[in-house]
C-alpha positions in Angstrom: -13.1 8.4 135.3 -13.6 6.5 138.6 -10.5 5.1 140.2 -11.7 1.5 140.4 -12.6 1.6 136.7 -9.3 3.1 135.7 -7.4 0.4 137.6 -9.4 -2.3 135.9 -9.3 -0.9 132.3 -5.5 -0.2 132.6 -5.1 -3.7 134.0 -3.1 -2.5 137.0 -5.7 -4.6 139.0 -7.5 -7.4 137.2 -11.0 -7.0 138.5 -13.0 -4.0 139.4 -14.3 -5.5 142.6 -10.7 -6.1 143.7 -9.8 -2.6 142.8 -12.7 -1.3 144.9 -11.5 -3.4 147.9 -7.9 -2.3 147.6 -8.9 1.4 147.5 -11.4 1.1 150.3 -8.6 -0.4 152.5 -6.6 2.8 152.0 -3.8 1.3 149.9 -4.1 3.9 147.1 -3.4 7.6 147.0 -3.9 10.1 144.2 -1.4 13.0 144.2 -0.7 12.2 147.9 -4.3 12.2 149.0 -6.1 9.0 150.3 -8.4 7.8 147.6 -11.7 5.9 147.5 -13.0 3.7 144.7 -15.3 6.6 143.6 -12.4 9.1 143.4 -12.0 10.8 140.1 -8.8 10.1 138.1 -7.5 12.7 135.6 -4.7 12.7 133.1 -1.5 13.8 134.8 -2.5 12.4 138.2 0.1 10.3 140.1 -1.2 7.2 141.8 0.5 5.2 144.5 -0.7 1.7 144.8 0.5 -0.7 147.5 0.6 -4.4 146.4 1.6 -6.3 149.5 5.3 -5.5 150.0 5.6 -3.4 146.9 4.7 0.3 146.4 4.1 1.2 142.8 3.9 4.9 141.6 2.3 5.5 138.2 1.4 8.6 136.2 -1.9 8.6 134.4 -1.1 9.2 130.7 -4.6 8.8 129.1 -8.1 7.7 130.0 -10.2 5.3 127.9 -13.5 3.6 128.6 -12.3 0.3 127.2 -9.0 -0.9 125.8 -7.4 -4.0 124.4 -4.8 -5.8 126.4 -1.9 -4.7 124.2 -2.9 -1.0 124.6 -3.7 -1.1 128.4 -0.1 -0.4 129.5 -0.1 2.9 127.5 -2.7 4.3 129.8 0.0 4.9 132.5 3.7 5.1 132.9 5.6 3.7 135.9 7.4 6.4 137.8 8.9 4.1 140.4 8.6 0.7 142.2 9.9 0.2 145.6 9.9 -2.5 148.3 8.1 -1.7 151.5 9.3 -3.0 154.8 6.6 -4.8 156.7 5.6 -3.2 159.9 6.4 -5.9 162.5 
């Protein structure tokens, strides 16, 4: 599954266009490698997403084409969340 679609379906990022922008800015890595919106996501992959001052690491648990809001959080598990110091 494409990275931008996974981020939208799992509701880590609300809109696919926003997911594409975030990944194209280099704020997402898959298993430590820089990722583009078209990168393929597989079960077991570890994603690091940078949201402003927060770095969230999640593990992909399952892939689904569509999902209901209540089930979306089951697509991933949060490994860790940490604050990132801004580069001043």
